[in-house]
N, C-alpha and C positions, 0 to 999 in steps of 0.2 A: 250811159253808165260806164261803158267800156273806156271812153275818153277820160272820164273822171278817175276811174281806177288806174289807168295808165299814168295820169299826171300825179296822182297821190303816190304811186310807187316811185316814179322818177324823182320826185322832190322830197321823198321820205316824210310825207304828211299823214298823220293818223286820223284826223277829223277835218271835215270841210263844212263850214256854215252854209246853209241854204237860205237865201234872202229873197224877199219879194222885190222884183226889179223896180217897180214904180215907187215904193216907199222905203226901200232898203231895210225893211223890218225883218228880223230874224224869224224864220218859219220852221227851221229844223236843222239837224246836223246829220251828216252821213259819215259813218266811221268805216274803217277797214273791215271790222267785224260784220257790219251791215252788208258790205259788198261780198264778203265771203259767204255769208248766209244765202244771199240771192243766188250766187253761183252754185252752191251746193244743192239748192232746191231745183234750179234749172237742170243741173246735171242729172239729178235723180229722175226728173221728168223725162229727160232724153233717154236714159237707160231703160226706164219702164216702157216708154213708147216703142223703143227698138225691140225689146223682148216681146212686147205684145204683138207687134206687126210680124216679127219673125215667127212667132207661134202660129199666127193666123195663116201666114204663107205656107208653113209646113202642113197645117190642117187641110188647106185647099189642095195641096199636092196629093195628100192621101186620099181625099175625096175623088180627085180626078182619076187616080189609079184604080179606085174601086169601081168607078163608072166604066172605065175601059174594060176591066176584067168581067164586069157584069154583062156587057154587051157581047162578049165573045162566046 
């Protein structure tokens, strides 16, 4: 997908036909909007994952601190 997006941007192409290689039959189209939607979804997932793991690490640190203080 990244190569397709780069080529579309470089050649100022808005839509690319997707064909079945063996029959050259049209099976779909990819537009810039499609690529942007995929990127937006991927970015949202990355941000959600980062915030989730950041929260989990913070919770683990608090739990470790409580264990240390409980043992003293």
